[in-house]
C-alpha positions as CSV (number, residue, x, y, z in Angstrom):
1,M,10.2,3.8,-9.4
2,L,8.1,1.9,-7.9
3,I,6.0,2.6,-4.7
4,L,5.1,0.0,-3.2
5,L,1.7,0.8,-0.1
6,P,-0.7,-0.8,2.2
7,P,-3.9,-1.0,1.9
8,S,-6.9,0.8,3.7
9,E,-8.7,-0.3,6.3
10,G,-11.5,2.7,6.7
11,K,-12.9,2.1,2.1
12,T,-14.8,3.6,0.8
13,A,-18.1,1.0,-1.3
14,P,-18.6,1.7,-4.1
15,R,-22.9,2.7,-5.0
16,S,-22.3,1.5,-8.6
17,G,-20.4,0.7,-11.8
18,A,-19.4,-2.8,-13.5
19,P,-18.7,-5.6,-11.2
20,L,-15.1,-6.6,-10.7
21,D,-12.7,-7.7,-14.1
22,L,-10.0,-10.2,-12.4
23,A,-8.6,-10.0,-16.0
24,S,-8.6,-6.3,-16.2
25,L,-6.3,-6.2,-12.8
26,V,-2.4,-5.3,-12.3
27,L,-1.2,-8.9,-13.0
28,P,-3.4,-10.4,-15.3
29,T,-1.4,-13.6,-14.6
30,L,-3.1,-14.3,-10.7
31,A,-6.9,-14.6,-12.1
32,G,-7.0,-18.0,-10.9
33,E,-4.8,-17.0,-7.4
34,R,-7.7,-14.6,-6.4
35,T,-10.5,-16.6,-7.9
36,T,-9.0,-18.5,-5.0
37,V,-8.7,-16.5,-2.4
38,M,-12.0,-15.1,-3.0
39,G,-13.8,-18.3,-2.4
40,I,-12.2,-19.2,0.2
41,L,-13.3,-15.6,1.8
42,A,-16.9,-15.9,0.3
43,A,-17.4,-19.2,2.4
44,A,-16.0,-18.3,5.7
45,S,-17.9,-14.9,5.4
46,A,-21.0,-16.7,5.3
47,K,-20.3,-17.9,8.5
48,P,-22.0,-17.3,11.6
49,D,-18.0,-17.3,13.2
50,A,-17.3,-15.3,10.4
51,A,-15.7,-11.6,12.4
52,E,-13.3,-14.5,14.7
53,V,-12.1,-16.0,11.2
54,L,-10.8,-12.7,9.9
55,G,-10.2,-11.0,13.4
56,V,-12.1,-8.8,13.0
57,G,-14.9,-7.0,15.2
58,E,-19.2,-7.1,14.3
59,T,-19.1,-3.8,14.6
60,V,-18.0,-4.0,10.6
61,R,-20.4,-6.4,9.8
62,A,-21.7,-5.0,6.4
63,D,-17.5,-4.7,5.3
64,I,-17.8,-9.2,5.7
65,D,-21.0,-9.1,4.0
66,A,-19.2,-7.3,1.5
67,N,-17.1,-10.3,0.9
68,V,-19.9,-13.0,-0.3
69,V,-21.2,-11.2,-2.8
70,L,-17.5,-9.5,-4.7
71,M,-18.0,-11.0,-8.3
72,E,-21.5,-9.0,-8.2
73,S,-20.5,-6.2,-6.6
74,P,-19.7,-2.7,-8.2
75,A,-16.2,-1.9,-8.5
76,A,-14.4,1.5,-8.5
77,P,-11.1,2.2,-8.8
78,A,-8.9,1.3,-6.2
79,H,-7.1,4.9,-5.1
80,Q,-11.3,6.1,-4.7
81,V,-11.8,2.7,-3.1
82,F,-9.2,3.6,-0.2
83,T,-10.1,6.2,2.3
84,G,-7.3,5.3,5.0
85,V,-5.1,7.7,6.3
86,L,-2.3,7.1,4.1
87,Y,-4.2,8.1,0.4
88,D,-5.8,10.6,2.4
89,A,-2.2,11.6,2.6
90,L,-1.3,11.0,-1.6
91,D,-4.5,12.6,-2.5
92,Y,-4.7,11.3,-5.8
93,P,-7.9,13.6,-7.2
94,S,-5.5,16.8,-6.5
95,L,-2.8,15.0,-8.0
96,P,-1.5,16.8,-11.7
97,E,-2.9,14.3,-14.8
98,T,0.9,13.3,-15.2
99,A,1.3,12.5,-12.0
100,R,-2.1,10.8,-11.7
101,R,-1.3,9.2,-14.7
102,R,2.6,7.6,-13.1
103,A,0.3,7.6,-10.4
104,R,-1.5,4.4,-11.5
105,E,1.7,2.9,-13.9
106,K,3.9,3.6,-10.5
107,V,2.2,2.2,-7.3
108,L,1.4,-0.8,-6.4
109,I,-0.6,-1.7,-3.6
110,F,-0.6,-4.6,-1.5
111,S,-4.0,-6.9,-0.2
112,G,-4.2,-9.8,1.6
113,L,-7.6,-10.6,-1.3
114,F,-5.6,-10.1,-4.5
115,G,-2.3,-9.9,-3.9
116,V,-0.9,-6.6,-5.8
117,L,-3.3,-4.3,-7.3
118,S,-2.7,-1.0,-9.2
119,L,-3.9,2.5,-8.2
120,G,-6.3,2.3,-10.6
121,D,-7.4,-0.8,-10.8
122,H,-11.2,-1.7,-9.9
123,I,-12.4,-3.0,-7.3
124,P,-15.4,-4.2,-4.5
125,N,-15.7,-3.2,-1.3
126,H,-14.0,-6.4,0.9
127,R,-12.2,-6.9,4.0
128,L,-9.2,-9.2,4.2
129,S,-6.0,-9.1,6.4
130,V,-2.9,-9.6,4.7
131,T,-2.3,-11.0,8.4
132,S,-5.5,-12.8,8.5
133,S,-5.4,-16.7,8.1
134,L,-8.2,-18.4,5.7
135,P,-9.0,-22.5,5.7
136,G,-7.1,-24.5,3.5
137,L,-4.8,-21.8,2.9
138,G,-2.7,-20.8,6.1
139,R,-1.2,-16.9,6.7
140,L,-1.9,-15.1,3.3
141,S,1.5,-13.1,3.5
142,S,2.6,-16.4,3.5
143,W,0.7,-18.0,0.6
144,W,1.5,-15.3,-1.2
145,K,4.3,-14.2,-1.3
146,P,5.7,-17.7,-3.6
147,R,2.9,-16.8,-5.4
148,L,3.8,-12.8,-5.6
149,T,7.2,-13.0,-6.6
150,P,8.4,-15.1,-9.7
151,P,6.0,-11.4,-11.7
152,L,7.4,-8.4,-9.5
153,D,11.0,-10.0,-9.4
154,A,10.8,-10.0,-13.4
155,Q,9.6,-6.7,-13.6
156,A,11.9,-5.4,-10.7
157,E,14.1,-6.0,-13.4
158,H,13.1,-3.4,-15.5
159,T,12.2,-0.5,-13.1
160,G,14.7,1.9,-11.4
161,V,14.7,3.2,-7.2
162,I,12.1,0.8,-5.7
163,I,10.1,3.0,-2.4
164,D,8.6,0.3,0.2
165,G,6.3,2.8,2.2
166,R,4.8,-1.0,3.6
167,S,4.9,-2.9,6.6
168,G,4.7,-6.0,8.9
169,G,2.6,-8.9,6.8
170,Y,1.9,-6.8,3.2
171,A,6.2,-6.1,3.2
172,A,6.4,-10.3,3.9
173,Q,4.8,-10.5,0.9
174,W,7.6,-9.7,-1.6
175,K,11.1,-8.9,-0.2
176,A,12.3,-6.0,-2.9
177,P,15.8,-6.6,-4.7
178,A,17.8,-5.0,-1.8
179,A,20.0,-3.1,-3.5
180,I,17.8,-1.2,-5.6
181,T,14.8,-0.2,-2.5
182,A,14.7,2.2,0.0
183,T,12.3,1.1,3.2
184,V,10.2,4.7,4.6
185,D,10.6,5.1,7.7
186,V,9.7,7.4,9.7
187,F,9.9,8.8,12.7
188,Q,9.0,12.1,15.6
189,I,11.8,14.8,17.6
190,R,10.7,13.9,21.4
191,N,12.7,15.8,24.1
192,G,15.5,15.8,21.1
193,E,15.7,12.3,20.5
194,R,14.3,10.5,17.7
195,K,11.5,7.9,18.2
196,V,9.3,5.9,16.1
197,V,5.8,6.2,15.9
198,S,3.0,3.8,13.9
199,H,0.2,5.2,13.1
200,F,1.3,8.6,12.0
201,A,3.7,6.8,9.7
202,K,1.0,6.6,7.2
203,H,0.4,10.0,6.9
204,T,3.5,10.3,6.5
205,R,4.3,7.6,3.6
206,G,1.4,8.8,1.7
207,L,3.1,12.3,1.5
208,V,6.2,11.1,0.1
209,A,5.0,9.4,-1.7
210,R,2.5,12.8,-2.9
211,E,6.1,14.1,-3.7
212,L,7.8,11.4,-5.2
213,L,5.1,11.3,-7.9
214,L,4.9,15.0,-7.8
215,A,8.6,15.1,-9.5
216,G,8.1,14.9,-12.4
217,P,10.7,15.2,-15.0
218,R,13.4,14.3,-12.0
219,V,12.8,11.0,-13.0
220,V,14.0,9.0,-9.0
221,K,17.0,5.9,-10.2
222,S,17.9,5.3,-7.2
223,P,17.4,6.3,-2.9
224,E,20.1,9.1,-2.9
225,S,17.6,10.6,-5.6
226,A,14.5,9.9,-3.6
227,A,16.4,11.1,-0.6
228,E,17.2,14.5,-2.8
229,V,13.2,14.6,-3.9
230,I,12.0,14.1,-0.5
231,A,14.3,16.5,1.3
232,A,13.9,19.0,-0.7
233,A,9.8,18.9,-0.4
234,G,11.1,19.4,3.4
235,S,12.6,22.3,3.0
236,A,10.3,24.5,0.8
237,E,8.9,26.9,1.5
238,G,5.0,26.2,3.0
239,T,4.9,22.4,2.9
240,H,6.7,20.0,4.9
241,D,8.5,20.1,8.2
242,W,10.6,16.9,8.0
243,S,13.8,16.2,7.3
244,V,15.6,13.3,6.0
245,D,18.7,10.9,6.2
246,L,19.4,8.0,4.1
247,V,21.0,5.3,5.4
248,P,22.2,2.5,2.9
249,G,21.4,-0.7,2.8
250,T,23.8,-3.4,3.3
251,G,23.8,-6.9,1.3
252,T,20.7,-8.1,1.8
253,K,19.2,-5.0,3.4
254,P,18.2,-1.9,1.7
255,S,18.3,1.2,1.9
256,S,16.5,3.2,4.7
257,L,14.5,6.6,3.9
258,Q,14.2,8.1,7.5
259,I,12.0,10.9,7.9
260,A,12.1,12.8,10.7
261,L,9.4,14.5,12.0
262,P,9.8,17.1,15.0
263,D,7.7,17.8,18.1
264,E,4.9,19.3,17.4
265,H,2.7,16.9,14.8
266,T,0.1,15.1,16.2
267,T,-2.0,12.0,15.9
268,V,-4.0,11.6,12.8
269,R,-6.8,9.6,13.3
270,G,-8.3,7.4,10.6
271,S,-5.9,3.6,9.2
């Protein structure tokens, strides 16, 4: 099993620790590509129009400044640095040790700066969306796609089901094989009808990832078994109040794990 997740805009900047070691990151053969993006990002972030180029506001000036000193700044595990809604719901620190080990091995986080990361990879604070365009590189989702596809396609040949919790530009970085992939699509029941939700979907995808990591000996080998694990988590007393449907994939379209939330759910703040 692989679980694909986006990063979070919300981060906790490491205050201490060794600096970034590119050779220690997942897929270390991408060190050259990562060096290229970091160099161009640092140069762009040092200019007066950095916020405009990165598509952010001046309120995140500290993060923009962090982009200039990526190789000198302290680094910490990604599960500590990413602190948005999805990662709050995943709640890595509270997982049993066996599930934390599984999380470090089975979760891939897609990144505009690094391409892809594991939860255990040590990274510095930074600010770069995959939807940004950098001078000489263009839109990062498009730039990363041909560079990520060969190694991730090779990895997918040796895995079971792939649970895709990405959206937008992060989903565009790599198209997982449809036959073994299930996307996580979140809806809310309003007035008896299913409505697509966006912000609250992050929280739910974090909970879905957590339940799959907790599955333990119930190894998820197919979209069907993933749906069974998630549905069981929803029906167990004192856990999540959701219903789960599996819509099988067709051709190049992956399966869809459709999570329906009841009316009373309220929006969670953060990213």
